[in-house]
KEBATOR-864595 format. One line per 2 residues: their letters; for each residue y negated, z negated, x of C-alpha. Coordinates in Angstrom, 1 decimal. Each point is the difference from the previous one (the first is absolute). Layout:
// residues N
a> Y Z X  ... .
This chain:
// residues 128
xx> 4.5 -59.2 30.7  3.1 1.5 0.0 .
xx> 1.2 2.7 -2.7  3.6 1.0 -0.6 .
xx> 1.7 3.0 1.7  0.8 1.5 -3.5 .
xx> -3.4 -0.5 -1.6  -1.4 3.5 1.4 .
xx> 3.2 2.1 -1.2  0.1 -2.1 -3.4 .
xx> -3.7 1.1 -0.6  0.6 3.3 1.0 .
xx> 3.1 0.4 -2.3  -1.9 -1.4 -3.2 .
xx> -2.8 2.2 0.5  2.3 3.1 0.5 .
xx> 2.0 -1.1 -2.8  -3.0 -0.7 -2.5 .
xx> -1.0 3.8 0.9  3.1 1.5 -0.5 .
xx> 0.4 -1.8 -3.4  -3.5 1.0 -1.1 .
xx> 0.5 3.3 0.9  3.3 0.3 -1.9 .
xx> -1.2 -1.7 -3.0  -2.9 2.5 -0.4 .
xx> 1.8 3.0 1.2  3.4 -0.8 -2.1 .
xx> -0.2 -3.3 -1.6  -2.6 1.2 -2.9 .
xx> -2.5 -2.4 1.2  -3.8 1.1 -0.7 .
xx> -3.4 -1.7 0.6  -2.2 -1.5 -2.7 .
xx> -1.8 3.1 -0.4  2.8 2.3 -0.5 .
xx> 1.3 -2.4 -2.5  -3.2 -0.2 -2.0 .
xx> -0.3 3.9 0.2  3.7 0.5 -1.3 .
xx> -0.8 -2.8 -2.8  -3.4 2.0 -1.1 .
xx> 1.9 3.3 -0.2  2.9 -1.4 -2.1 .
xx> -2.5 -1.9 -2.3  -1.9 3.2 -0.4 .
xx> 3.1 2.2 -0.9  1.2 -2.7 -2.4 .
xx> -3.5 0.0 -1.5  0.1 3.9 -0.5 .
xx> 3.5 -0.2 -1.4  -0.7 -2.4 -2.4 .
xx> -3.6 1.8 -1.2  2.2 3.2 -0.7 .
xx> 1.0 -1.0 -3.4  -3.6 -0.8 -1.1 .
xx> -0.8 3.5 1.2  2.9 1.6 -2.1 .
xx> -1.2 -2.3 -2.9  -3.5 1.2 0.1 .
xx> 1.4 3.5 0.3  1.9 -0.6 -3.2 .
xx> -2.7 -1.4 -2.0  -2.7 2.4 1.1 .
xx> -1.2 2.0 -3.0  -0.6 3.1 2.1 .
xx> 3.6 -0.3 1.9  0.7 3.5 -1.0 .
xx> -3.0 1.3 1.4  -0.1 -2.0 3.2 .
xx> 3.8 0.7 0.5  -0.6 3.8 -0.2 .
xx> -2.9 -0.2 2.5  2.3 -1.8 2.5 .
xx> 2.6 2.2 -0.6  -2.0 3.1 0.6 .
xx> -1.6 -1.5 3.4  1.4 1.0 3.2 .
xx> 2.7 -2.4 1.3  -2.0 -1.6 2.6 .
xx> -3.1 -0.6 -2.3  2.0 -1.8 -2.9 .
xx> -0.6 -3.5 1.4  -3.8 0.7 -0.2 .
xx> 0.6 1.5 -3.5  1.6 -3.0 -0.9 .
xx> -2.6 -2.2 1.3  -2.3 2.0 -1.9 .
xx> 1.8 -0.5 -3.4  -1.0 -3.8 0.8 .
xx> 3.8 -1.1 -0.2  0.2 -1.2 3.5 .
xx> -3.0 -2.5 -0.5  1.3 -3.5 0.1 .
xx> -1.7 -2.2 -3.2  -2.7 -2.0 1.4 .
xx> -0.6 2.3 3.1  -2.8 3.0 0.2 .
xx> 1.8 2.7 1.8  3.4 1.5 0.0 .
xx> 2.7 -1.0 2.5  1.4 2.8 1.8 .
xx> 3.4 -1.6 0.7  0.3 -0.9 -3.6 .
xx> -0.6 3.4 -1.0  2.6 1.4 2.4 .
xx> 2.4 -2.4 -1.2  -0.9 0.8 -3.9 .
xx> 0.1 3.6 0.8  3.7 -0.4 1.3 .
xx> 0.9 -1.9 -3.0  -1.4 2.4 -2.4 .
xx> 2.4 2.9 -1.3  -1.8 3.5 0.3 .
xx> 2.7 1.9 -0.8  0.4 -1.5 -3.7 .
xx> -1.9 1.4 -2.8  -3.6 -0.8 -0.3 .
xx> 0.3 -1.4 -3.6  2.7 -2.8 -0.1 .
xx> 1.5 -1.1 -3.2  0.0 -3.5 -0.4 .
xx> 3.5 -0.2 -1.5  2.0 3.2 0.9 .
xx> 3.3 0.5 -1.9  3.3 -0.3 1.9 .
xx> 2.1 2.9 -0.7  2.8 -1.3 1.9 .
């Protein structure tokens, strides 16, 4: 059986072209493997869950009867230990979970205002 003359260079061109397109796509085209896409999706969903749970943490902080004492303890601790103090206060424990979540504690800590006074009046008068 005779093969045409153009077959061998055509196959080489197709293989080299596929390699160039693949390298270009993964390098500059934004292509990713399934594993990388899964890892990115898991990281994004984790961040979204943490962001969704911050209002729950803040609500737990607002309704806690020992709020003033716990805020004083958190405020008096070293800056790098405040997350652990907030976790010890119980505000970073998601309802239904047994242990507090460190990421939720960090996000909640960023949302709490420690420069304000310990006792916040519910209805502050606007002196405008």
